[in-house]
N, C-alpha and C positions, 0 to 999 in steps of 0.2 A: 104149784112149785114156787119156791122162794117167798112163800106167803107170809112168813114171820121173820122178824128182824133177829137174825141169828148168825153171827160172822162164821162160825164153825160149820153151820149148816150150809150157808152160801157156797163156802169152799167145797163141801162134800158134794152138793147138788151140781157146782160147775164142773169137778173133776169127772162126775158120771157123765155129764152132757158132752164134754170134750172126747171121753172115750166112745160115747154114742156116735160122734161125728167123724173120729179119727179112722184112717185107714192104716192097717198094720205097716209099720216101716219095714224097709229092706235091710239086708245085712249091713253090719257096722263096718265092714272091711272096706278101707279107703279104696275108691275107684277114680278114675280119671274124669276131668270135667267132661259134661256131654259134648259131643263132637258135632261140628258143622258139617252137614252133608251137602251144602250148597255146591252146585256145579260151577265150573269156570264161567265167567261172565259171557263169553263167546257163545255159549249153548243155554244157559239158564235164563229163564224169564219168569216173572211173577206179577201178579195182577196189582194195580195201584189199590190205596185203600178205598176208593169209591167204586172199584170193580171195573174202571174203564180200561184204557188201551194199557198193554202190559208194558213193563220196563225192564231194562237189562239188570239182572242180579249182580251184586258186587263180587269181585274175585275173592277168594279166601284170603283174609289177612295173614301176613306172615308171622304175627306175634302169636297166632294160635299154635305154632309149631315149636315155640321156644320151649326150652326144658324150664321145669318148674323152678322158681327162684327160691332160695332159702331165705326165710324171715326170721327176725328175733322171736316172734310170737305172732299167732293169728289175732286178728281184730274182729270183734263183733259189734255191730251198731244195732240197738233197738231204739227206732224213732217213733215218738208218740206225739202226734200233732196236738199242739195246744197246751201240752202238760205244764204245769206250774206248781210250785212248791205251796202255794196257799190252799190248793186242793189235795195234792199228793201227800202232804204231810198229815192231814187228819185222817185221810183214808189209810195211811200206814199205821197211825196209832189205833184205829179201828181193827187192826190185824188183818186187813184185807189184801194187802201187797207185801206178803213176807219176803218174798224174794228180793223186791227191790230194797226193802229194809237191810236185808243180809248184804246185799252188794254195797250199800253206802257203809255199813259197819266195816267191810273189809277193805274199803277204798276211800274216796273222796267224792265230795259232792259242791256244787256251786251253782249260782244263777248264770244262765247262758243269755247274754244280752242279744236281743234281736234288732231288727232295723225297721225304718219307715219306708214305705208302707209294708206291713206285716202280711201281705198276701202269700199263701203258702207256695203257690208255684214259684214266687220270686225267691223266697227264702231258703226253701229246700234245694234249689239250684245254687244258691251261694254256698249252703253247707256242703254240697257235693263238689265245688270247685275251689272254694276259697277265695273267690272274686265278687265284686260288687256287680249290680245288673249292668252298669255302664260297660263292663267287660263281657260278662256271660250272655247279655243280650235277652234274657227273659225279663219282660217289664210288666207283666201282668197275667191274666188267666187267658187272654185272648191276643191273636195276632191277625193281620190283614193279609189277604191273598193278593196276588198281583192285580186282580181286577176289582179289589176293593171290599171283598166280602170279609165278615168276620169269623174266624174259627178259633177253637181252643188251641193254646200253645202246644207244642210238640217238641221232642228231642231234636227234630231238624231246626229249630229256632236257636238253639244253644250255639254259641260261637266259639266256645273254648272246651278243653278236655276236661272230664269229670273224673272222680276217684276211680270208676270202673275202667276208663279209658287208660289213666296213668298207670295204674297198678298193672293192668293187664299187659300193656305193651312193654312193661319191665319184666314180665314173665311171672307175676303173681296171680294165682287163680283168685277168681271174684264170684260172688253170688248176691245179687240185688233183687229184692222183692218188693213191688208195688210203689216204689219211689216216685214222686211227683216229676212229670215231664220226661218220662223215659219211653213213652210211645212216639214213633216206632222203635222197637227194640234194636239196639245197636249190636253189631258183633263184638262180643266180649270173650275173654279167657275164662271161661266157666259158663255161668248161666246168668240171665238177665229176665225177670218177669216184670213186664212193664205195668204202669198204672192202668192199662186196659186188660190185664190178664184176667180179673174177675170182670164179667159182662155187665159192667155198669152202663146204663143208658145215659147219655151225656147230650147236652145241647150245644149250639155253636159258641156259647159264653164259657164253656169249661167245666160245667158242674153237672152233678148227676141227679137224675129223677126217677130212678128204679133201675130194674135189671132188664136185660134183653136175653133171648134165648139163642141169638146167632152166636155161633163159635168160629165162623170161618173169617173173621177180620184177620188180615195178614199182619205179621210181625209183632204179635202181641207178646211173644217171647222170643228169647235167643238162646239155644238153636230153636227155629221154628217149630220143628216136630216135638219140642217140649211141652207144647199147649196141649196135645193129645193125652200126653202122660198125666197132666195136672187136672184134666176135666173132672176125675172123680173126687177131687177136694173142692170143687166149687159148689157152696152151699147158697141157695136162694130160696125164698119163700115157696116157690113152685115146687122145689125139689124136697121140701121137708114135710114131713107128715105132722099133723097138729101137735102130737105129743112132743116132738123134737123141739118145735118152736116154744112150747111152753117150758120145757126143760131148760131152755137157754134164756128164760125170762123176758123174751121179746114180745110175747103176746101182750104184755101190759103197756107196751109203748103205742100210743095212738098213731095212725097213719097221718101224714102231714102231706097234704096236696103240693106237687111240684117239688117236694124235698125228700130224699130217700133216706132218711135216718135209719130206719129198720135195716135197708139194704146195705148201708154203709157198715154197721155193726156186724151183719152176716159177712161182708166182705173181709173185715178183719178176722172173723174166725177162720174163714177159708185161707187167707194169707197166713195165719198162724200155723194151720196144719200143712199148708204147703212148705212153710219155712222148716218145720219139724223134719218132714220128709226129705227135702233137697238138702239140707245142711247136714243130716246124717249120712246121706247117700254120697255126696260129692266133696263135703269137707274143704270148702274153699278157704283160702288164707284170709281173705277179706270178705266179710258177710255182713248185710244189712237187711233188716226188715222194717217195714213202715206200717204204722197203724194210725188211721185218721178217725176212728169212731168217736173217741172223745171231743174232739173238737166240733165234729158234726153235731153231736148231741148237744153241746153247750150253745151253740148258736140258737137253738130252738128252747131249750129246757133249762138255761141256766137260772133263771129266777127259782124255779122249783128246787133245783139241785143244791143252790146257794142256801135256801132255807132248811133244806134237809141236813146239809153238812152243819150249819150253825146249830139246829136243834140237837143233834147228836153230840157235838162237842159240848154244848151246854149242860144238857139234862140226861145224856145216854139214851138208851132204849125207851125211856119213858118220855123224853122229849119228842122222839120220832113218833111215838104212839099217838101223841096229841095233835100231829099234823093232819090235814085233810087226806083222806084216803089215796087221792090221785097224787098228791105230792109224795106220799110214801111209795107208792107203786113206781114213780118215776125215779125216785132216789135209788130204789132196789135194782132198777134195770141198770143204772151207771155204776153202782157198786159192784154188780154182778160182772159188768163188762171190764172194769178195771182190774177184777180178780182174774178173770180170763187172760187179760194181757200179761198180768204177772206170771201166770202159769206158764205161758210161751216164754216168758224171760226165763223163768227157772229151767225150763228145758234147754235153752241156749246155755245157760250157765253150767248145766252139767256137761256139756260138749267142751267147754273151755278147760285147757290144760292149765298147770301153774304159771307158765310163762306168757299165756294169752290175756289180752285185755277185752274187757266188756263195757261198752259205753252205752249209757241210756241218755237220750237228749230230746229236746223238742225245738220247734222252730219259734216258738212265741208262747206265752201264756194266755189265760183268759180270765176275764173277772168284770167287776162292775166299773162303770164310768161315772164317777161321783160329779154331779154337776153338769152332766152331759158335755164334758169337755170335747172340742174338736178333734176328731182323729182322722189321719190321712190314710184313706181307704185305697186309694190308686194314686198314681202320679199325676192325676188330673183333677182330684176332688177330695173333698173332706166331707166328714159325716159327723153326726153328734148322737150315737145310739146309747141307750141305758147300759149295755154291756156289750164287750168286743174283745179283741185280742189286746194283750198288753205286751210290752216288750221284755217281759221277764220269763224266760223259758227255763228249763232245767238242763243240767249236765251231771251225770254221775259216771265215774271211772273207777275201775277196779281191776285187779289182777296183773300179773307180770311185773312191769316196772313202775306201776302207778304208786304213789306215795300215799300212805294211809292217813286219813284225818286231815287233809288239807282243804279246808273249807274257806270260802271267800276269795279262791282264786278269780282273778279278773279274766273273764272269757267272753267272746263273742261268737255269733254263728260264723264269722269269717275264719275263726281259728280251727274249726274242726278237720277240714281238709289237710292243712299243714301238719297238724298233730297226728292224724292217721299215718300220713306218709312218713314222718318221723318213727312212729311205732313200727313201721313195716320196713325200716331201713333204706326207705327212698328218699331221693332228694326233693327239697321244696323248691317251687318256682319262686324267683326273686321277684317276679311280677304279680304275685299273689297279694291280695289286700289283707289277708289274715297272718298270723304268727304261729308257732309251735308253742304250745302251752307247757313250757319247760318246768313251771313251778309244779307241775302235776307229776313230774318225773323223778325217779330217784337220781342221785349223782352218779351211780354205779352204772346205771343204764346210759347216761349221757356220756360217761367217759368211755364206755364200751362202743356206743353208737352215737358219735357226735353228729349234730345236725348238719346234713349236707344241702347244698343248694345248687340250683341250675338257673340259668337265665330265664328260661321258660320251658313248659312242656307243650306249648302250642307251636310246634314246629311246623305244621301244615295247616293252612286256613281252613277253616270249616264254612261250607256255604250255608248261610241261614235262609231257611224258606219254609214257610209253614206246610205242614201236611193235613189232609183232611181224612176223616173216618166216617164209617157209617153210624157211629155214635153221636156224632156232633148234633144231630136234629133234635134230641131231647136234653142235651147238657146244659144249654144255657138257662133253662128255667130254674136250675139249682143255684147258679151264680145270683140270679135276681132275688130268689127266696132268702138268700143269706144277706143280701143287701150289697154284695161286691160290686154289682154293675146296675145300670138302669136301663130301661128300654132305650134303644136308638131310634131316630127318626125312620119311620117307615117299617119298624117291627111290628 
């Protein structure tokens, strides 16, 4: 499968593979967001993440019973970790991401400036809050418990409201899938599939080393019972027959000890199919789907993929054919995966009406580090790797009030939440560090929906405390394999 370098063949094969893995979707008739059946706090109890003493469940939040708020248009966010124009432009020129190309033609594109450090846990939280780490409280991939142990960061670390909180509490339905630092899943007006929905085995440093068979980890989704509904979409190597793995092109990807690249690509496939099902079924006004396979792949296979892209850009199929067989195979794996992500994007674009907005964005880019320049890996140290994250991410916006052809708009990861709130007709917090990207919006929209502000959306303090899960035992090895962290004394 995918043996020859043929763009149309890649897309035909992937389309068949997605059909192979997909579950028939339900009726397109709009239904209400999944309900929370949690009993009142006085009677309901649930287990802690490590299965120890039970704790009292929270009472049903009042915002779940608000009438649905009318919005100027729905907003769809497709988040691709590590995406950059240096890669995505040549991939589009090769015809492998036609939906992204079509979205750009109908809207606007620019570079989305990231921040230092470019650690995904930090930046995706900044994107979802419009605030810098000193406000939102997520400073890396790990946090310390009261007794000094290190565990992966969790949603309980975040000190401020995120998009799913702000929109939901205003009566706007939301649906978020796989976003960083969303476990344990919080009550939302709609659904939230946390970054633990796919059963990734993680270590205490916050990275994945494979998959686990346990499905009884609490709070993976909200509502909690949604996890059972989504189990049929979870694709792991153990659940796939060899023909399915080959059809997806993943059998050409070597296994990497202590780093689950193949599993993360399967996670993206699972999340894409979950999104197709859930967005069609529940039709939230604000939806976001996160894919992290591209960044995971680049951390290990960037030199090979860079050579593959250069050969294709320079000499086309002939140049690719002259590369070592292993480099060709690795290049086809990522080509196939980006085509898959583009197919999921196309499905989301079909759900968008004329007044809806589709955003495609990344937290940072990825590329070579000429001269081994020092790079801030965390707030505590610097590294000099041959390739790493860059501060140049991507932003594509189209549909509804988005101006067409507005290239070069100055935008940063801080500006996403303020802009999304403005698109939904919701006020922007004056304490947010970002701004509304008004240069992307038509004058007609801004006249009809002028940007509103409030002092803050953080009216109630959030108690920041790390949470632990049964996944932590394996996750730390992934962070070490990527070079994000080093062994601690005593590890």
